Structures are given as C-alpha cells and as structure tokens.
C-alpha angles and dihedrals in degrees: 000000000000091000116083094220091050091051090052090053090048093050090047090052091053091051095044109030091158092071092083101158094044091058092051091048094053092044096053094037089059095040095049096038113118113261095206118107113250091225091059091050091051092047093050091047093051091048092050092050091047093052091048090049093051097049091042090054091047089053091051091047092051090048089054091050092048090050094048089050088063095049107098094218095059096033093055092048092048092047091051092050091049091052092049091051091046094239097130093051091059091061092062101067121161136211121028092350093055113130136196122272090249092056091047091049092050092049092048089051091053091049091052092048092049090052091049090051091053099041104039122065105212113202135185125031093342098052122125108283119248123207092227092060096066121101097254094056092040089058093045092047095042094103090050092049091048093052090045091052092048091051091047092048092050089049090050092051092047096047103039106021102036104026094030096223120173119256119258124220093269092048092049092051090048092055091047091051091051091050090051091048092229128148120240092255092050092050092047090054091063118102119260093241089058091055090047089054090052090053094045091053091046093232092171084080107084096223092052091049092051090053091048091048092053090049091053091049092050091048090050091051090052092050091049091048091054095043110104091213092057090046090055090046094051090046090051092048090051097048109022104011125140118283094030113135124200128188118209120192115234 
C-alpha cells in the first residue's frame, strides 16, 4: 500500500466490498501492468527503425553499384580511369607477392566499383544513404526543418507574390515538381535532358503543364494499345473476363 493509487483502490474496496470483480480487476491490472517507461519503449522503437532504415538503404546503394559495374558504358569508363591512375597495374604483382587470378579479378572488381562510387552521382531511392535522413535524426531535426520551411515560405511570398520577381531555374523546377506530385528524390532521379524539356515547354505555367499532361496520357494510351500484353488482356476481359456468365444446355 505504499503507492497512492493502490491505497485509493484499497479504501474503495473497504467502502464497497460488494464490488467483488471490480476489485480483482484493479488488482491484477496494476500487478500485470508493464513496468517499463513508455518513453523508453518509443525511443528504442525509433532507434530500431532507424538502424533498419540505414542498413536497408546501404543494401540498396550497394545493389545499384553492383548493377552499374555490369553496364558496359560505366564499366569501360571506370576501367579506363583505373588504367590511367595505374590502379590495375598494382594488382598484377610478381614474385613472392604474386596472387591467383581469382584474387586479382576480385581486387580489380573492387577498384572498378570504387571508381563508379566516386564518379557517378546516384540519385533517387538508390542514392548513397545519409545519416541525417534516418527517422531518429528527422525527429530531432523536425523543429529546425519547420523553422527553415517557414522562413523559406515567407521569402517565397515576399519575392514572388509581393515584389513580383520572375522565377529562377530552381523555382521553376520546384513548381513543376509540385505539379507532377513527385518527391525531391524522384525528381532528382530524372535525366537532365528531361528537366531541360520541362523548362523549354515552360511547364511551371499551369496551362502549359495541363497540355503536357494530356499529351503524356495520350502517348501512354497509344503505347498500351500497341502492347501485345495489353491486347491479350483486353481480349481476355472481353471474352473470358470476371463476372461473365454463360448458360450451357444439358
């Protein structure tokens, strides 16, 4: 009875002895209640999710590097850079330090991958993970990001709504990205020539974007119409699709 809440339950039991099941419920609910602080549970959960995020992103990044190492375009460029820097010659040592062909091949592969990591900027979902992108740091830095967004939004209103300044390239691309409903990583993964096309067509203007959107939808419909798989699917839906009833005479 050292706990205040327990003493209240005890006093209530003395005053209302007929509420038998209620007393048992409060007794076992307090006895079996978890003793761990909720804050600790939340902190451990956030840390576990953050660790999983980080290693998952590293795995995706390494998969992207391994794939690029098999693409002839990037592999030839990386091999040429390695030869110019004399990195491949070091792997073919003679004498006592001579190694097997398998060891030399593995080392050359690692050299090529390292060059690809340093020379190619991978964007989007397979980009190199950053410690500040994980959930734990996002929560800790949330107040900073909120203040930063408020300052940026006030600057945007002042410059373009009040003073009427013209949009720069970054501002135009930002508006286009918002129209396309794409995240920053998705938009960054687009090729440079695609972004140049967006700017040439002035897609930051709503009317121009609506025209572009309709063109893309029509082009997609044409591709789907010419795709043999879609033709088979439409034929199946017409003849044998779900919901079709047939009556066969016995």
